[in-house]
Each structure stands twice: as C-alpha cells, then as structure tokens.
N, C-alpha and C positions, 0 to 999 in steps of 0.2 A: 428883523426882530431878533434879539438875543435870546438864547435858551438859558434856562435856569441851570446852574451847576448842580449836578446830582452826585450822590454817593453811589458807588457801584453796587449793583445787586449781587454780582458774583462775590461769594464769601472770600475767596482767595485774593481777589483784587482789593476788596474792602479791607482785609487785614493788612495788606501791603500799604495801602494809603493811610490807614490808621497808625501803623508803625512809623511811617515817614513823618506824619504830623507830630506824633509824640516825641520823636527824636529831635525835630526842629525846635519844639518847645523846650525840651531838656537842655539842648546845647545853648540856647539863648539865655535860659535861667542860669546855666553854669558860668558863662562868660560874664554875666551880670552879678555873680556872687549872691544869688538868692539863697543858696545853701552853702555850707562849708563841706566841700567834697575833696578829701585828700587821701582817701582809701577806696578800695573796691566796694566795701560794705555800704557806705552812704550812696555811692553810685547806683548800686542795686536797689536800695531803698527808694530813692527819689525818682529814678527812671521808672521803676515798677508802679509807683504811685501815679505818675503821669499816664502810663500805659493803661492803667485801670480806668482812670477818668475818661480818657479819649475813647477807649474801647467800649465803654458803656454807652457813650453818646453815639457810637457807630452801630448800635443795635437798632434796626429800622422797623422790625416787626415784633408783635407781642410774644411770639414763641421763641425769640432769640434772647440769649443771655451771654454775658461775657465775664470771665473770671481770670484772676492772676494767682499763680502758685509759685512759691519760692523754694529753692533748694530741693528740687524734685528728683527722686531716684528713678531714672528711666532705663536702668540696666536690667538685663535678664540673667545672664550668667554671673555678672559681677556688678558691684555698685557703680553707678554712673550718675552722679548728681549734676543737674543742670541748674544754672543760676535762676532763670525765670522760664516758666512755661505758660503761654497764653492759651486760654480755652474759649472757643466760640461754640456755644451749644445751640442746636436747632431742635426744639422739642417735638415738632410735628414729624420730623424724619428720624429722630434719635441720633442724628449725626453729631460728632464732637470733633471740631477742628483744633488740633494742638500745634503750637509753634514754639519750639525750644529756642531759647536765647542764652548765649554765653557773653560775659562781659570781661574785659581786661582794662585795668587802670595802671599805667606804668609811668613813673616820674623820674626825674633826674637823680633823685636821692636813691632810687633803686638802680644801682649801677650795673647789675648783671644782665646786660642786654642779650647775651648768648642764651641764658636760661629763658629770658622773656620771649625771644622769637620762637624757641622750641615749644614753649607753653602755648603760644598763639597757634602754631600749627597743630598742636594736640587738640585744642578746642575746636578748630575748624574741621579736623579729621573726625572727631567724635560726633559733631553735628551732622556731617555728611552721612555717617553710618546710621545715625538715628533716623534721619529723614528718608533714607533709602530702604529701611527695613519694612517688611510686610507685617502689618498689624493684624492680630487675630481677633480684634474686637471692632467696635464701631468707630474707633478713633481714626482720623485722617491727619497725616503729617505732610502737608503740601510742600513745606520748605522750612528753613530755620534761619536764624540771624546771628552774626557775630559782630559785637561792637567793641571798639577800643578807644581809649583816650590816653594821650601822652603829651608831656611837655619836653620830651627827650628827642631831639632832632636826629639822633643816631638811628632811630627806628625808621625815619623817613628818607634819609639820604642813602644813596647807593654805596655799599661797602667796597673796599679795595681788596680785602683778603679775609680769610678765616671762615668761621662757622656761618656768619651772616651772609656769605655769598651762596650758601646752600639753602638755608632757611631764610629766604629773602622776604622782607616786609617793606622795602622802600616804595615810594610813590610810583605807581604804574607797574610794579613788579607783578609777576604772574606765577601762580601755582599751576603746574602743568599736570594733566592727567597721565597716569601710568608711569610717572617718574618715581624713583625711590629716593625719598628724602631722609638722609642720615648723615652724620658727621662723626667720625671715629678718631680724629686726630687730636682731640683734647679730652681731658678727664670728664668734663661736664657733658660733652657730646657722647662719649662712650657710656656714661652712667644713664643718660636719657635713652640711648639705644637699647641698653640691657633691660631697662624697665618697660619700654613701650615698643621696641622694634622699629623698623623703618616705616615711614608713612608712604602710602601709595593712594592717590586720589582718583576718583572716578570722573570728576569734572574739572574744568578750568576755573580758577578764581583770580581776580585781579584786585590788588590793593589800591584803592582810590581814596587817598587821604584828603581831608578838607581842613583848612587852617582858619583859626579865629584867635583874636587876642582878648584878654580880660579887659573889660571896659575901664576899670579903675587903675590897673597897674600896667596895662599893655603887654603883659606876659603872654607869649605865644603858646598855643595848644594846637594839637592835631587830633582830628576826629575821624574814625573809620566806621562805616556801616557796610557790612558784607552779607549779601543774601546767599545762603547755602542750599544746595540741592536743587538748583535751577539752572538750566542752560543759558539763561540770560546773562550770566557772569562772564561769558566768553568775550 
C-alpha cells in the first residue's frame, strides 16, 4: 500500500519545500511569458505573489499564518534593505520564522558583469550575516535564499582572467569559507573594495545554475537558487 504524500510538520522543512514549489512555478511561468519580466522589480513582484499564495496553502494548522514583506530594513547599525522577507507565524508559541530573500536579474543589455558578480557576492554575504546573527526577540532566522536570473552566458562560463576569476559565479564554482574575496587591479574592483571591504564567508556555497529556454522564442536563460546559512551547501 502506498502512503499519502504529506507536507512536513517541521516549519524549516516546510518553508524549504514551499520555496522550492514557488520557484518551480515562477520559472515555468517566466519561460512561458505569463508576465513581462525584464527588470528586477517585476521579478520581485511576481515571485513574491507566488510565494504568498503557496505559503498560505502550506499553513496546516489554525494557529499558523504566513506573510510576505517587501523591501524590509533588517539592518541594526545601518540600513540593510532585503528584497523579500517571508514570515511564518505560530500563534500558540509566539514564534515567528523569518526568511530573507535577495533577487538579482542580469541581462545581456547590462554589460558590466564585473559589477554584477561583485553585487551577487555582496547579497550572499549580507544574507549570511543576517542569518547568523543572534536575535533578541522571538524571531527565528533558520536560513535565507539568493535567486538570480540571467540570459548572459558570461555569468555561467568559467572566465580566463580578470575580476571574475576571483568573484566566481560560473556553474559549479564555489565560494570558500575564510577566503578573502577582493580585486584591486581595476577601478571598479577598487571602488567596490573601498565601499564594502573584502568579503570573508563563514560557510561554503556552490553556484548550481539551471538552464531553460523561452517557450516561444527559444531564448536561453539560466536560473540560480542558493540557500544561505546552511551547511547543506557544501
């Protein structure tokens, strides 16, 4: 006899499954051109809408509620706005699970890949710091997520030289813990370093890109989903 497929009782596992489901729906709607998405703002709008719908369906008990917040300042000493923050509330325990999400949308028309890869590292670094911080309230930040969409193959292919050999984003590239990530040999790299300093990560993260083509035009796109603040990324 086969068993019924069940949604996890664990809130952490449930949030992971819900995000996976929402991402699959979004990607399929994207390649089918259900929406016009050519900038980061509509990416945020439509993905957050799907997350809200799926998240509410994943509330299994009467005392559970799910909320979506956009452009949330999660900084303490300085402003640190996060694109999307998921909130899973458990009324009976007073617990609030928060999952920060950052998004990047990079196209061929945005030719400055050197800036793009550094911005990707900046988002991942900030998410890791948010997830690892100790909360002084009832909020629980078990992990966070970084999502990226591009039709620019230069983000996916292994570079031969330059800044992108340090800030690697190619398929199967790894961000290694305790390495210092900085590049001072170009003006853009130096400006970024002067603004943010070198990045040093606590955990290892791997870039695992997935490819799909637009249904009508066959234009290739690459999609990245990276979980931050979990040892499962090794």
